[in-house]
Backbone bond lengths (Angstrom), bond angles and torsions (degrees), N, CA, C in turn:
res aa  C-N    CA-C-N  psi(-1)  N-CA   C-N-CA  omega(-1)  CA-C   N-CA-C  phi
1 X - - - 1.450 - - 1.530 107.89 -
2 X 1.368 119.99 131.66 1.417 121.93 178.65 1.531 112.37 -60.53
3 X 1.356 115.47 150.89 1.432 120.22 179.94 1.528 113.72 -54.28
4 X 1.374 117.63 -42.92 1.426 121.88 -179.41 1.531 111.43 -62.38
5 X 1.336 117.08 -38.92 1.449 120.36 179.05 1.509 110.82 -67.65
6 X 1.346 117.86 -35.98 1.455 121.45 179.54 1.476 108.40 -67.44
7 X 1.373 119.18 -44.67 1.458 120.36 -179.08 1.519 110.40 -64.13
8 X 1.321 118.17 -40.54 1.475 119.42 177.69 1.515 110.12 -64.16
9 X 1.283 120.04 -39.61 1.464 122.60 178.72 1.533 111.01 -62.44
10 X 1.322 116.43 -41.55 1.497 120.69 179.48 1.496 108.16 -65.89
11 X 1.310 119.37 -45.07 1.431 122.79 -179.03 1.503 111.34 -61.53
12 X 1.387 115.58 -43.10 1.443 118.57 177.37 1.501 111.64 -58.31
13 X 1.300 117.91 -43.70 1.484 119.52 -179.45 1.510 112.56 -66.96
14 X 1.318 117.93 -36.77 1.449 122.76 179.85 1.530 110.90 -71.83
15 X 1.301 118.48 -36.87 1.443 121.62 -174.74 1.515 113.02 -93.21
16 X 1.347 116.55 -5.30 1.466 119.68 172.91 1.514 112.04 80.93
17 X 1.288 121.52 15.96 1.464 121.06 177.36 1.530 108.82 -179.15
18 X 1.328 115.18 -179.48 1.478 121.34 -178.87 1.552 110.79 -59.91
19 X 1.273 116.03 141.97 1.433 123.08 173.77 1.534 104.97 -97.95
20 X 1.331 117.12 122.67 1.470 120.40 -178.58 1.494 109.62 -79.75
21 X 1.342 115.87 139.67 1.454 120.56 175.77 1.537 106.81 -102.32
22 X 1.339 115.27 121.67 1.448 121.02 -172.73 1.493 107.99 -119.33
23 X 1.310 118.08 135.38 1.471 123.73 171.76 1.536 109.04 -110.79
24 X 1.311 113.10 124.91 1.480 120.56 179.82 1.523 106.02 -104.27
25 X 1.340 116.24 125.46 1.467 121.42 -179.38 1.500 110.38 -121.08
26 X 1.325 116.92 111.13 1.461 123.70 179.18 1.484 108.77 -152.91
27 X 1.320 118.60 133.33 1.458 120.77 -178.73 1.531 110.57 -69.39
28 X 1.330 118.97 -17.05 1.454 124.08 177.68 1.541 106.87 -85.05
29 X 1.360 115.88 106.52 1.439 118.65 -175.52 1.528 113.17 -59.68
30 X 1.374 118.29 -37.62 1.451 121.35 178.72 1.563 110.79 -61.95
31 X 1.297 119.44 -44.14 1.440 124.32 179.77 1.493 108.70 -61.73
32 X 1.328 114.93 -49.64 1.468 123.81 -176.00 1.551 109.21 -57.02
33 X 1.352 115.71 -50.95 1.469 120.88 -175.89 1.560 109.43 -68.96
34 X 1.310 118.93 -35.85 1.511 121.04 179.02 1.523 109.27 -64.05
35 X 1.277 118.07 -47.54 1.486 121.20 -178.37 1.542 109.47 -63.55
36 X 1.342 116.20 -44.05 1.451 120.06 179.08 1.536 109.76 -62.05
37 X 1.299 120.20 -41.89 1.459 123.38 -178.74 1.542 110.30 -66.97
38 X 1.321 116.71 -38.23 1.515 121.00 176.07 1.535 108.72 -61.80
39 X 1.326 116.15 -47.72 1.474 118.77 -178.56 1.526 111.61 -64.72
40 X 1.332 117.05 -39.33 1.486 116.50 176.55 1.487 112.88 -64.30
41 X 1.344 117.31 -37.20 1.496 119.08 177.94 1.542 108.60 -66.09
42 X 1.253 117.89 -28.74 1.502 121.13 177.08 1.525 111.60 -76.89
43 X 1.320 116.54 -5.65 1.462 121.24 177.52 1.518 116.41 99.14
44 X 1.280 117.68 8.14 1.451 121.55 178.69 1.549 110.96 -95.70
45 X 1.297 116.00 157.43 1.453 122.27 170.74 1.533 106.54 -83.98
46 X 1.309 120.52 123.58 1.420 120.56 -177.79 1.549 109.65 -133.18
47 X 1.301 113.35 138.42 1.453 124.02 177.69 1.524 109.07 -119.96
48 X 1.328 115.52 160.37 1.466 121.14 -175.66 1.507 108.05 -128.48
49 X 1.305 116.78 133.47 1.491 119.91 171.57 1.541 107.69 -132.58
50 X 1.307 117.39 133.02 1.445 122.39 -177.62 1.549 111.01 -103.66
51 X 1.271 117.74 -0.79 1.484 123.57 177.09 1.495 111.37 -119.57
52 X 1.330 116.21 128.52 1.466 117.40 176.19 1.526 115.63 -58.20
53 X 1.286 117.20 -40.13 1.474 120.76 177.08 1.523 110.44 -65.86
54 X 1.361 115.83 -41.32 1.421 118.87 178.07 1.571 111.06 -64.02
55 X 1.317 115.52 -34.19 1.465 120.52 -179.68 1.544 108.38 -65.94
56 X 1.292 116.41 -45.43 1.492 119.31 -179.34 1.544 110.20 -61.64
57 X 1.353 116.61 -41.41 1.451 120.10 176.66 1.505 111.45 -62.19
58 X 1.326 116.84 -44.15 1.438 122.94 178.82 1.523 111.06 -59.34
59 X 1.321 117.15 -46.86 1.486 121.93 -176.17 1.479 109.51 -66.58
60 X 1.343 118.95 -41.63 1.471 120.77 -179.95 1.504 111.97 -66.61
61 X 1.364 116.73 -32.14 1.444 121.40 -179.92 1.519 112.05 -80.51
62 X 1.368 118.73 -38.80 1.462 122.58 -174.97 1.555 107.20 -144.92
63 X 1.284 115.85 90.32 1.486 123.69 -175.15 1.538 109.02 -62.76
64 X 1.366 114.82 119.10 1.515 118.87 176.59 1.552 109.59 -82.86
65 X 1.287 115.39 173.99 1.448 120.97 174.86 1.526 114.46 -84.96
66 X 1.360 115.42 -21.44 1.445 121.87 178.90 1.516 109.94 -155.62
67 X 1.347 116.54 141.08 1.449 122.03 174.91 1.508 106.92 -115.22
68 X 1.371 116.20 128.76 1.466 121.28 169.44 1.475 106.67 -105.11
69 X 1.301 117.85 118.94 1.443 125.39 -164.00 1.522 113.73 -127.62
70 X 1.355 115.04 124.00 1.435 123.16 174.63 1.543 106.73 -74.40
71 X 1.332 117.74 153.92 1.408 123.04 179.33 1.554 112.19 -94.09
72 X 1.311 117.03 -50.87 1.464 120.58 -177.34 1.508 110.82 -86.78
73 X 1.346 114.48 101.62 1.515 121.16 176.77 1.506 107.43 -136.79
74 X 1.306 117.10 153.70 1.469 121.01 178.59 1.492 111.33 -74.73
75 X 1.310 115.53 144.22 1.487 124.56 174.93 1.505 112.08 87.49
76 X 1.369 117.46 -44.68 1.412 120.69 -177.37 1.512 107.75 -153.68
77 X 1.327 117.38 128.92 1.426 118.92 -176.30 1.538 112.25 -80.80
78 X 1.296 117.11 162.19 1.450 119.23 177.26 1.541 113.28 -60.92
79 X 1.333 115.62 -30.90 1.462 120.90 178.21 1.531 107.74 -67.96
80 X 1.324 120.36 -34.20 1.458 123.98 178.24 1.519 109.31 -71.17
81 X 1.299 116.97 -38.49 1.484 121.09 175.43 1.516 109.14 -63.67
82 X 1.316 118.48 -45.98 1.453 122.35 176.90 1.516 111.45 -58.48
83 X 1.305 118.05 -43.96 1.458 121.93 -179.79 1.521 108.49 -61.81
84 X 1.349 119.57 -44.93 1.447 122.68 178.85 1.552 111.03 -60.99
85 X 1.305 117.55 -42.39 1.493 119.73 179.50 1.547 111.23 -62.60
86 X 1.378 113.48 -43.12 1.465 117.21 -174.47 1.513 109.16 -71.25
87 X 1.329 120.13 -19.37 1.481 123.19 178.01 1.521 112.18 -81.73
88 X 1.306 118.85 -12.81 1.453 119.26 -179.29 1.509 112.15 -98.65
89 X 1.314 115.04 123.69 1.427 119.77 -173.05 1.541 114.12 -49.58
90 X 1.353 115.44 -47.37 1.471 118.83 -177.67 1.498 115.98 -73.60
91 X 1.323 117.47 -8.65 1.457 120.36 -174.87 1.520 112.50 -122.29
92 X 1.302 118.95 -1.75 1.475 123.75 -172.22 1.535 111.99 -60.59
93 X 1.335 120.63 -28.88 1.446 125.04 -174.14 1.546 109.71 -99.10
94 X 1.329 119.37 -1.54 1.468 122.15 -177.98 1.567 107.05 -60.88
95 X 1.361 115.88 129.53 1.458 120.10 177.27 1.541 109.76 -66.57
96 X 1.346 116.90 127.28 1.442 123.61 179.31 1.522 108.25 -131.02
97 X 1.337 116.22 116.13 1.448 121.57 175.86 1.528 109.13 -105.21
98 X 1.341 113.70 121.50 1.466 118.36 177.35 1.532 109.77 -80.13
99 X 1.324 115.57 131.92 1.465 123.37 -179.36 1.528 106.82 -127.18
100 X 1.337 116.45 103.17 1.447 118.54 -165.15 1.531 111.96 -146.73
101 X 1.333 115.74 161.22 1.482 119.71 177.89 1.533 109.68 -81.96
102 X 1.317 119.21 -12.34 1.459 123.19 -177.22 1.553 109.90 -77.59
103 X 1.321 114.87 121.82 1.454 119.97 -179.25 1.529 113.50 -113.06
104 X 1.361 115.25 5.95 1.472 116.85 -172.46 1.579 109.40 -79.34
105 X 1.313 114.43 150.74 1.456 121.51 -176.02 1.570 114.55 -65.08
106 X 1.355 114.85 -28.26 1.421 119.05 179.50 1.574 112.02 -63.38
107 X 1.341 113.18 -44.97 1.483 120.74 178.58 1.545 109.46 -66.90
108 X 1.329 117.72 -42.73 1.470 120.09 178.39 1.546 109.96 -60.78
109 X 1.318 114.85 -43.60 1.472 117.88 -176.76 1.554 110.57 -67.02
110 X 1.345 118.14 -37.45 1.428 121.61 176.05 1.527 110.90 -64.86
111 X 1.307 116.52 -39.67 1.487 120.63 179.00 1.519 109.14 -63.09
112 X 1.328 117.42 -45.22 1.464 121.42 177.01 1.544 111.21 -59.19
113 X 1.326 115.25 -46.59 1.448 120.79 -178.29 1.560 109.87 -60.44
114 X 1.296 117.42 -37.28 1.468 123.08 -177.63 1.535 110.31 -78.25
115 X 1.309 118.05 -12.22 1.467 119.61 -179.43 1.480 117.88 95.18
116 X 1.373 116.48 27.41 1.444 118.71 175.87 1.544 111.08 -62.99
117 X 1.306 118.49 140.13 1.434 123.04 179.61 1.505 112.91 -76.56
118 X 1.350 115.85 -25.39 1.465 122.08 -179.19 1.530 108.74 -166.09
119 X 1.338 113.88 166.17 1.465 120.60 -175.50 1.519 107.96 -147.83
120 X 1.330 117.24 115.54 1.455 122.33 -176.47 1.529 108.88 -126.91
121 X 1.321 114.60 128.22 1.456 117.85 177.81 1.520 110.93 -84.58
122 X 1.282 116.59 130.97 1.502 121.20 178.71 1.517 107.38 -63.57
123 X 1.327 114.01 144.47 1.455 117.58 179.70 1.515 115.45 92.63
124 X 1.328 115.56 -7.22 1.454 118.76 -179.24 1.514 112.13 -88.83
125 X 1.350 114.91 0.40 1.489 120.46 -176.28 1.467 111.65 104.40
126 X 1.335 115.21 161.96 1.472 118.37 -179.83 1.472 114.40 -82.82
127 X 1.363 117.33 -13.80 1.426 118.43 -176.01 1.541 111.95 -61.11
128 X 1.299 118.88 -42.77 1.425 123.27 -177.30 1.559 110.74 -66.50
129 X 1.402 113.79 -43.71 1.495 117.31 177.02 1.552 111.41 -64.21
130 X 1.338 116.14 -42.34 1.459 120.70 177.52 1.546 109.55 -58.43
131 X 1.324 117.13 -44.49 1.456 120.14 -179.24 1.526 110.44 -61.33
132 X 1.340 117.65 -42.81 1.499 120.65 178.20 1.539 111.39 -63.98
133 X 1.332 115.96 -42.49 1.473 118.35 176.62 1.496 110.74 -60.08
134 X 1.334 118.20 -47.68 1.459 122.36 -178.84 1.518 111.55 -61.44
135 X 1.343 115.12 -35.71 1.480 119.44 -179.68 1.484 111.97 -62.20
136 X 1.361 116.59 -33.57 1.466 121.01 -171.60 1.525 111.57 -101.11
137 X 1.323 119.98 -26.99 1.461 119.71 -177.37 1.493 113.64 -128.75
138 X 1.292 119.09 -19.43 1.462 123.57 178.68 1.535 110.86 71.38
139 X 1.278 115.93 -176.31 1.471 124.13 178.73 1.502 108.42 -92.87
140 X 1.358 118.62 136.51 1.457 121.09 -177.31 1.553 109.71 -56.94
141 X 1.311 117.57 -39.48 1.472 118.99 -177.10 1.505 113.09 -69.74
142 X 1.326 119.19 -16.25 1.394 121.74 177.76 1.537 114.78 -95.48
143 X 1.350 114.67 5.70 1.459 117.82 -179.90 1.505 113.77 83.22
144 X 1.305 119.30 23.80 1.454 119.03 179.55 1.467 111.37 79.60
145 X 1.315 116.90 -154.40 1.489 121.98 -178.11 1.542 112.55 -83.92
146 X 1.298 115.65 -17.13 1.422 117.70 179.55 1.558 114.36 -111.02
147 X 1.300 118.02 -156.61 1.450 122.20 -179.84 1.536 108.47 -77.72
148 X 1.352 116.07 172.10 1.445 119.50 -179.33 1.510 110.27 -57.13
149 X 1.314 117.14 134.14 1.450 122.95 178.37 1.559 111.39 88.82
150 X 1.283 118.41 -4.48 1.508 120.14 178.16 1.495 111.25 -71.53
151 X 1.293 119.58 148.82 1.410 124.73 -179.85 1.525 110.34 -79.83
152 X 1.356 117.82 145.26 1.474 117.61 175.13 1.502 108.74 -65.14
153 X 1.355 116.33 161.87 1.463 120.55 -171.77 1.552 116.77 -57.98
154 X 1.336 117.55 -32.50 1.451 120.00 -179.14 1.506 114.05 -79.57
155 X 1.359 118.60 -7.70 1.433 122.66 -178.41 1.536 111.83 -61.73
156 X 1.317 117.89 -38.91 1.467 121.62 178.28 1.523 110.33 -65.21
157 X 1.360 115.76 -43.47 1.445 118.85 178.50 1.558 111.01 -64.66
158 X 1.317 115.24 -37.82 1.458 120.04 178.50 1.527 110.69 -63.92
159 X 1.323 117.14 -44.22 1.507 121.80 178.86 1.559 108.09 -62.41
160 X 1.317 117.44 -46.75 1.434 120.88 -178.88 1.490 111.59 -62.97
161 X 1.328 117.28 -40.39 1.469 121.49 179.01 1.531 109.41 -66.75
162 X 1.337 117.61 -41.79 1.463 122.14 177.77 1.508 112.27 -60.79
163 X 1.329 115.33 -34.46 1.452 121.34 -179.76 1.532 112.90 -79.08
164 X 1.315 117.31 1.87 1.428 120.74 177.93 1.539 114.92 93.50
165 X 1.349 115.56 16.59 1.443 120.14 -175.87 1.574 109.13 -82.03
166 X 1.333 117.92 -20.44 1.472 118.09 -177.81 1.488 110.29 -90.79
167 X 1.294 113.03 169.12 1.514 119.95 174.30 1.512 111.52 -78.86
168 X 1.333 119.85 151.93 1.487 120.06 178.25 1.478 111.14 -66.99
């Protein structure tokens, strides 16, 4: 069993439920690390990617349970990342919450059209982002979003991707 799987299994037993794996994607390293640190303190496994292309590689290699994704990034926008994820069979249902400074209705509508799971404007406070995170992965001590022993939301996408359902 890989070391990461062993660690996750131990955390699950200590916390009484599934530990969600969250990928934070933001080109601002400070924002990315802050969100990841907050998620770790809440008991989740959190990783940080500052590059959209790096985020796609990470997700294809190790499917998380939730992606928190900035919209305005160099080279590839968060909306383009979301479009790419929704186009891949094994990743189409992966929960993706956009966390962005953009508050305009046009961007929100495009995010909805592309299948974003949530949309939170930066600067509106942590309460709204926390609520979106809880909606999609729950608190580790409560057993995730389902009953005790239930798999986090990204687990099905991870199994499908491992089985060859995702694109290379």
